[in-house]
Legacy VTK file of the C-alpha trace (Angstrom):
# vtk DataFile Version 3.0
C-alpha trace
ASCII
DATASET POLYDATA
POINTS 116 float
14.507 5.356 12.695
14.558 1.444 14.417
13.865 -1.354 11.944
10.214 -2.564 11.287
8.499 -5.500 10.237
5.649 -6.128 7.801
5.678 -9.316 8.031
2.107 -10.683 8.283
0.521 -6.954 8.727
-2.884 -5.552 7.769
-3.586 -2.197 6.139
-6.508 -0.462 5.799
-6.967 2.959 3.347
-7.622 6.147 6.012
-6.812 8.915 3.603
-7.712 9.329 -0.152
-10.019 6.301 0.581
-12.974 7.478 -0.468
-13.271 7.941 -4.456
-11.777 5.646 -7.241
-11.004 1.378 -6.863
-9.457 1.747 -3.632
-11.871 2.403 -0.570
-11.816 2.465 2.614
-13.002 -2.017 2.170
-9.258 -2.314 0.780
-8.038 -4.359 2.637
-3.668 -4.813 1.935
-1.449 -7.766 3.496
1.972 -7.458 3.710
4.943 -9.583 4.284
8.374 -9.423 4.240
12.032 -11.034 4.212
14.683 -9.510 4.792
14.127 -5.830 3.209
11.657 -7.216 0.554
8.374 -6.530 1.543
5.015 -7.682 -0.896
1.570 -8.145 -0.267
-1.492 -8.390 -1.913
-4.509 -6.412 -1.360
-8.485 -6.499 -2.338
-11.897 -4.806 -1.662
-13.900 -1.800 -2.871
-13.702 -1.798 -6.827
-10.421 -4.753 -6.754
-10.620 -8.213 -7.236
-6.873 -8.566 -6.127
-3.890 -7.034 -6.272
0.068 -7.492 -5.870
2.819 -5.298 -3.950
6.485 -5.653 -4.482
9.173 -3.159 -2.672
12.444 -2.682 -1.366
13.217 -1.374 2.031
15.303 2.030 2.019
18.151 2.583 4.425
16.008 5.539 5.365
12.792 3.321 6.363
11.073 3.978 3.436
9.227 1.504 1.009
9.861 1.390 -2.743
7.182 0.096 -4.285
5.733 -0.845 -7.559
1.901 -1.901 -7.384
-0.643 -3.407 -9.469
-4.291 -4.600 -9.533
-7.131 -6.010 -12.115
-10.570 -3.894 -10.905
-13.957 -5.752 -10.781
-14.794 -4.025 -14.210
-11.474 -6.435 -15.763
-9.636 -3.208 -16.568
-5.481 -3.991 -15.501
-3.799 -0.793 -13.483
-0.342 -0.619 -12.221
2.158 2.418 -11.037
5.070 3.341 -8.392
4.686 4.275 -4.735
7.217 5.573 -2.345
5.736 5.253 1.217
7.042 6.664 4.448
5.817 4.466 7.465
5.695 6.247 11.183
4.617 4.158 13.982
1.878 5.651 16.012
1.309 5.806 19.688
-0.916 2.606 19.829
2.559 0.710 17.959
0.536 0.517 14.827
2.126 1.987 11.796
0.568 4.139 9.294
2.267 4.614 5.489
2.034 7.724 3.853
1.838 7.082 0.463
3.130 9.344 -2.621
2.061 7.050 -5.906
2.021 7.657 -9.777
0.269 5.157 -11.929
1.853 3.808 -15.013
-1.249 3.254 -16.487
-3.069 5.072 -18.597
-3.348 8.889 -17.717
-0.469 9.292 -15.930
-2.416 10.338 -12.523
-0.305 10.950 -9.193
-1.227 11.447 -5.588
-0.753 10.425 -2.044
-2.769 8.746 0.059
-2.500 7.100 3.731
-2.762 3.716 5.538
-2.823 2.691 8.263
-2.404 -0.862 10.256
-5.568 -2.755 11.405
-6.223 -3.571 14.944
-5.865 -7.130 15.406
LINES 1 117
116 0 1 2 3 4 5 6 7 8 9 10 11 12 13 14 15 16 17 18 19 20 21 22 23 24 25 26 27 28 29 30 31 32 33 34 35 36 37 38 39 40 41 42 43 44 45 46 47 48 49 50 51 52 53 54 55 56 57 58 59 60 61 62 63 64 65 66 67 68 69 70 71 72 73 74 75 76 77 78 79 80 81 82 83 84 85 86 87 88 89 90 91 92 93 94 95 96 97 98 99 100 101 102 103 104 105 106 107 108 109 110 111 112 113 114 115
């Protein structure tokens, strides 16, 4: 896979973003320098969240995340995101995540780069 740039890209949830704190109204803003990717997110029931990731040799993002929801609760966990370039050039990230706070729930979801 060719090297992708996440610098100043915005993403929205398209799969498994219909319940819980992160919804289709959650907006992710990614930044990148070298093989380090970081970002912020908010919306839905998320007051503010942060991610930090490294780009692995195969192009996947190895990530940690944390957020504060609008009910004042903190949540954090890990995520492995696999990128795909869509026919229109946007990036889709298929995510496999696990919470490290609370009950250790795991799951999968998909976010896609928002149209400008």
